[in-house]
C-alpha positions in Angstrom: 3.5 72.4 33.4 0.3 72.0 34.6 -1.3 72.9 31.3 0.7 70.0 29.7 0.0 67.4 32.3 -3.8 68.5 32.2 -3.8 68.0 28.3 -1.9 64.5 28.5 -4.5 63.3 30.7 -6.8 64.6 28.4 -5.9 62.6 25.5 -5.3 59.4 27.8 -9.1 59.6 28.6 -10.3 60.8 25.2 -8.2 57.7 23.6 -9.6 55.3 26.4 -12.7 56.6 25.6 -12.6 55.8 22.1 -10.8 52.4 23.0 -14.0 51.4 25.4 -16.9 52.5 22.8 -14.9 50.3 19.8 -14.4 47.5 22.2 -10.7 48.1 21.1 -8.3 46.7 23.9 -4.8 45.5 23.7 -6.2 41.9 24.7 -9.1 42.2 22.2 -6.8 42.5 19.3 -4.9 39.9 20.3 -7.5 37.4 20.8 -8.5 38.8 16.8 -5.3 38.1 15.7 -5.4 34.3 17.3 -9.4 33.6 16.2 -8.3 34.6 12.7 -4.7 32.2 12.9 -7.0 29.1 14.0 -9.3 30.8 11.1 -7.6 30.2 8.5 -5.2 26.8 9.7 -8.8 25.5 9.7 -9.2 26.3 6.4 -6.0 25.8 5.2 -6.7 22.6 6.8 -10.2 21.6 5.3 -8.6 22.3 1.9 -6.1 19.3 2.3 -8.6 17.1 3.5 -11.3 18.5 0.2 -8.3 17.9 -1.8 -7.0 14.5 -0.4 -11.0 13.5 -1.3 -11.1 14.3 -4.3 -7.3 12.5 -5.4 -9.0 9.5 -3.8 -12.1 9.7 -5.7 -10.1 10.3 -8.6 -7.4 7.1 -8.2 -10.5 5.0 -7.7 -12.2 5.7 -10.6 -9.0 5.5 -12.1 -8.7 1.8 -10.8 -12.8 1.1 -11.8 -11.5 1.6 -15.1 -8.1 0.0 -15.0 -10.4 -2.9 -13.9 -13.0 -2.5 -16.6 -10.6 -2.7 -19.0 -8.9 -5.3 -17.7 -11.9 -7.3 -17.7 -12.6 -6.4 -21.3 -8.7 -7.2 -22.3 -8.6 -10.3 -20.2 -12.0 -11.8 -20.1 -12.2 -14.2 -23.8 -16.1 -13.5 -24.0 -16.1 -9.7 -23.3 -12.7 -9.0 -25.5 -14.5 -10.6 -28.2 -18.2 -9.0 -27.6 -16.2 -5.9 -27.5 -13.3 -6.2 -30.0 -12.7 -3.0 -31.7 -12.7 -4.2 -35.2 -15.8 -6.1 -34.5 -16.8 -9.0 -36.8 -18.2 -10.4 -33.7 -19.5 -14.2 -33.8 -23.0 -14.1 -34.5 -24.2 -16.5 -31.9 -22.4 -13.7 -29.5 -24.1 -10.9 -31.3 -27.1 -12.6 -31.1 -26.7 -12.9 -27.5 -25.6 -9.4 -26.2 -28.7 -8.2 -28.4 -31.2 -10.3 -26.9 -29.2 -9.1 -23.3 -29.9 -5.3 -24.3 -32.9 -5.2 -26.1 -34.9 -6.7 -22.7 -33.0 -3.7 -20.7 -34.3 -1.1 -23.4 -37.3 -3.0 -24.0 -39.5 -0.2 -22.1 -38.0 2.9 -24.4 -38.0 0.9 -27.6 -41.9 -0.2 -26.8 -42.8 3.8 -27.2 -40.3 4.3 -30.6 -41.0 0.9 -32.3 -44.1 -1.7 -32.8 -44.0 -5.2 -31.3 -42.5 -5.9 -34.9 -40.5 -3.1 -35.8 -38.7 -4.4 -32.3 -38.5 -8.1 -34.0 -37.2 -6.6 -37.1 -34.8 -4.2 -35.2 -33.3 -6.9 -33.5 -32.1 -9.1 -36.6 -30.9 -5.5 -37.8 -29.2 -5.2 -34.3 -27.5 -9.0 -34.5 -26.6 -8.1 -37.7 -24.4 -4.8 -37.2 -23.0 -6.4 -34.0 -21.7 -9.7 -35.8 -19.7 -7.1 -38.5 -18.6 -3.5 -37.1 -19.5 -4.9 -33.6 -20.1 -1.9 -31.0 -19.4 0.8 -33.1 -21.9 -0.2 -35.9 -24.5 -1.0 -32.9 -24.0 2.8 -31.2 -23.8 4.5 -34.8 -27.5 3.1 -35.8 -29.3 3.4 -32.3 -27.6 7.0 -32.1 -30.0 7.3 -35.1 -33.1 5.6 -34.2 -33.2 8.2 -31.2 -32.3 11.3 -32.7 -34.8 10.3 -35.3 -37.5 9.8 -33.2 -36.6 12.7 -30.9 -37.0 15.0 -33.9 -40.2 13.3 -35.0 -41.6 14.5 -31.3 -41.4 18.2 -32.1 -44.8 19.5 -32.2 -46.2 16.1 -33.0 -49.7 17.7 -32.0 -49.7 20.2 -34.2 -48.5 18.3 -37.2 -51.1 15.4 -36.4 -53.9 17.8 -36.4 -52.6 19.4 -39.5 -52.3 15.5 -41.0 -48.9 15.4 -41.9 -47.3 13.6 -38.6 -46.0 9.8 -38.7 -48.8 7.2 -38.4 -48.9 5.4 -35.1 -47.8 8.0 -33.5 -44.3 8.0 -34.5 -43.9 4.5 -33.9 -41.4 3.0 -36.5 -42.9 -0.9 -37.7 -40.7 -3.1 -40.2 -40.8 -1.7 -43.4 -39.4 1.6 -41.4 -36.2 -0.2 -40.2 -35.6 -2.2 -43.2 -36.0 1.2 -45.1 -33.9 3.3 -43.0 -30.7 0.9 -42.6 -30.5 -2.3 -44.7 -28.2 0.0 -47.2 -26.3 0.4 -43.8 -26.6 -3.3 -42.8 -25.1 -3.8 -46.5 -22.7 -1.8 -46.4 -21.3 -3.2 -43.1 -21.4 -6.8 -44.5 -19.1 -5.8 -47.4 -16.7 -3.8 -45.1 -15.9 -7.9 -43.4 -15.3 -9.4 -46.9 -13.3 -7.1 -48.9 -10.4 -8.5 -50.9 -11.8 -10.2 -53.9 -11.7 -9.6 -57.4 -15.2 -8.1 -58.5 -15.7 -4.6 -58.3 -17.4 -4.7 -55.0 -14.8 -6.3 -53.0 -11.6 -4.3 -54.2 -13.3 -1.3 -52.5 -11.6 -0.8 -49.3 -13.0 -1.4 -45.9 -12.4 1.9 -45.1 -15.1 3.4 -47.8 -17.5 1.1 -46.3 -17.4 2.2 -43.6 -17.6 5.6 -44.7 -20.5 4.4 -46.7 -21.8 2.9 -43.7 -22.2 6.2 -41.9 -23.2 8.4 -44.7 -25.9 6.1 -45.6 -27.8 6.5 -41.3 -26.4 10.3 -41.9 -28.3 10.5 -45.5 -31.8 8.7 -43.2 -31.0 11.3 -39.8 -30.8 14.5 -42.3 -33.9 13.4 -44.2 -36.0 12.8 -41.3 -34.1 16.4 -39.5 -35.4 18.1 -42.7 -39.2 16.6 -42.7 -39.9 17.4 -39.1 -38.6 20.1 -38.7 -39.9 21.5 -42.0 -43.2 20.3 -41.4 -43.0 22.2 -37.6 -41.0 25.6 -38.3 -41.1 25.7 -42.0 -42.8 29.6 -43.2 -42.7 29.1 -46.9 -42.5 25.5 -48.6 -41.8 25.0 -52.1 -41.5 22.3 -55.0 -38.1 21.4 -55.2 -38.7 20.7 -59.5 -41.0 24.2 -60.0 -40.1 25.8 -56.9 -44.3 26.2 -56.9 -45.4 26.8 -53.1 -47.0 23.8 -51.3 -48.4 22.7 -48.3 -46.1 21.8 -45.9 -45.9 18.1 -45.5 -46.7 17.8 -49.8 -44.1 14.7 -51.1 -40.9 16.9 -52.4 -41.5 19.9 -50.6 -38.4 21.7 -49.1 -38.1 25.0 -46.9 -35.5 27.0 -45.7 -35.7 25.8 -42.0 -35.8 22.2 -43.2 -32.6 22.5 -45.6 -30.6 24.0 -42.7 -32.0 20.8 -40.8 -31.0 18.3 -42.7 -27.1 19.9 -42.5 -27.2 19.7 -38.8 -29.2 16.3 -39.0 -26.1 14.5 -41.3 -23.1 16.5 -39.5 -24.5 15.2 -35.9 -24.2 11.5 -37.5 -21.0 11.5 -39.2 -19.4 13.8 -36.3 -20.6 10.9 -34.2 -19.1 7.8 -36.2 -15.6 10.1 -36.2 -15.5 11.4 -32.4 -17.7 8.9 -30.6 -17.2 5.5 -31.8 -13.9 6.0 -34.9 -15.3 4.2 -37.7 -14.5 7.6 -39.5 -11.0 8.7 -38.9 -10.8 12.1 -39.8 -12.4 15.4 -40.1 -12.4 15.0 -43.7 -14.4 11.9 -44.0 -17.0 13.7 -41.4 -17.1 16.2 -44.3 -17.7 13.7 -47.1 -20.3 12.2 -44.7 -22.2 15.4 -44.5 -21.9 16.6 -48.4 -23.4 12.7 -49.2 -26.2 13.0 -46.5 -26.9 16.2 -47.9 -27.0 15.6 -51.6 -28.8 12.4 -50.9 -31.7 13.6 -49.8 -32.1 16.8 -52.4 -32.2 13.7 -54.6 -34.9 12.4 -52.4 -36.9 15.1 -52.5 -36.5 15.5 -56.4 -37.9 11.7 -56.3 -40.6 12.5 -54.0 -41.4 15.6 -56.3 -41.4 13.3 -59.8 -42.0 9.7 -59.1 -43.0 8.9 -55.7 -46.7 10.1 -56.1 -47.4 8.8 -60.1 -46.0 5.0 -58.9 -47.6 2.4 -56.5 -43.9 1.0 -56.4 -42.5 4.1 -54.7 -43.9 3.7 -51.5 -41.8 5.7 -48.7 -40.2 3.5 -47.8 -38.5 2.4 -50.7 -37.8 5.5 -51.4 -35.9 6.0 -47.8 -34.0 3.0 -49.4 -33.2 4.9 -52.5 -32.3 7.8 -50.5 -29.7 6.3 -47.7 -28.3 3.8 -51.1 -27.1 7.0 -52.8 -25.8 8.9 -49.8 -23.6 5.9 -49.3 -22.6 5.4 -53.2 -21.9 9.6 -53.1 -19.5 8.7 -50.3 -17.7 6.1 -51.6 -17.4 8.2 -54.7 -16.4 11.7 -53.4 -14.0 9.6 -50.6 -12.6 7.8 -53.7 -11.1 11.6 -54.8 -10.4 13.5 -51.2 -9.2 10.6 -49.1 
């Protein structure tokens, strides 16, 4: 019996020692459980606060958006300026472009010459007057993307003598060579319904041609600038003879792939960004038309441009965009 008592005391002593060494006690365990419960409650409380704050912010954002939409629909001037169908009165378009060009003046000065800014203002007014903010934004996207790709390895291209002049800034000739076709298509989209061949073409086809013309010019810019910067092998499109990068009519694999990307980006924005195009099929038509027109431009550059003073770079650009627009109307008339 004494032996059992001694063993029991020994076990109790061992357990007590273990508890002391490991700081375990009924009181500490209880305190730990209480602390854990408090921590869980605090986390739950913090989570509820965060959810409430997120919901409040979302509600505030929705309220702001609704307020803005309400202003656009109830304020006569704003409703006129930002009408989805376009055809904004000329004086309103001019006034709004004055404000926008003033706000963007710092950026525009790095992209356009002074004369180029003036001509771009006329272009912007015409586009807002016909297709509204949708046409204006599409053209601005072309300008910004075209300028961005022009700056790719610009110093390298400048040393090789194949860079754009004036540090890549565009002048009046560049503005109209690139976007005159787009402005014509935008205007024609508002006067359809007559008896002539031109006015019998649906307005939707002219809007497609508008996007395709700008997609064509962006595809050409991507092909030229990326080809100059990264083209490993450039050859003349007519004879497949190897020529230096930057030669008129020269093409490269890198530049050709870049042209497809450029045309697709602009076409995608015309559909997904502003809704001028109404289907993925229209995006495909615009992209294909842009690519084919770029091939035609390369052929003109290889055969005619260097042999006639009439075919300046700007004239060829206009022909390029015109071909893109016509192809879009012809192909779109078949598949849309």
